[in-house]
C-alpha angles and dihedrals in degrees: 000000000000089000096057099036095085091051092048089052092048092049090049092051091052092047091052092047095245090126123032128202113273121255096193091106088055122085094236132170115288148086120315142169109241141204128178092035101103115255095342112112102164118036144171112227122213121184115212113173106285093354126084109194120202114200119193114242128208134172119250117181090344091306128109114253120197114209104216092181096067104047119153118212118221099196143170127204125063110005138145113269111255094018096107130074104248101220118012110177126208124192135191133182122210147158110270128216116180140167105230131197123196105203096169130038128182110210120199121229112281133181096340095318112121124234114286140200109213124196099193113135119238131183135195151134123288124200122185151120118282134198118197126196124197114193117194118202129184126200110193122194122219089259093055102259110139131195120203123208126185120205118195123206123178134183127189138175124190150113130294134204129176149114137269143151135260137189112255120195141147088270094063096039098051089249095303091119116053097189134060124237145145109262127200116241133194111225128203131163151115123286138190116203134191126194130200109189103304098346117095127183139144149146132273140191113209151152131234129211118198108232100219141062093281095067091103091059098042107104094213096051108135091348118134124257136182119230145183112233136195121197141208113198115228102185 
């Protein structure tokens, strides 16, 4: 029950509209750094049906100024072959808030207990800095029909805190606990995440604290582990 409770809560929040699906993998309107777009380095992107308009941006009196007279259209449809930049790249940095799960943890040997691979599910909040890359590619046919594809790559590094469960037994408490039960642990750690379009995964190094009176006997208490993480972006 403890394993599925975080996911029930998340599903309920989405159903009630508290959280909305992330648009970070989408090439949405906003400010970007640009390459492959001529002499424009900072741009404002506006999506308009089949057109993507890139407006050069400059700073005037410490404020961003969008030059609406020098927009460049990144189109697809009927164009002249060779008239489009093949791979313009747009980047954006942002603060990242994710819901992370850690389905697999590798625990190092500790106090006579051999290394272990645990499959307990854990969930928690991740805060970090994220860099997103949007790569536009155009394939133009000999008759001038072009098809645009947008590949999204994202990278993020930050900290993670959450809760999970773990199996507690005499074997992992040096005999101090005579029964077996599922204990609640508090997780915290550092994670690195990569995103490809809508898929997000990464690795984490963290520490667990058993949230009951047996934490002093648990051999893995506050010892590091390596984990595989999957993320759901919340902002």
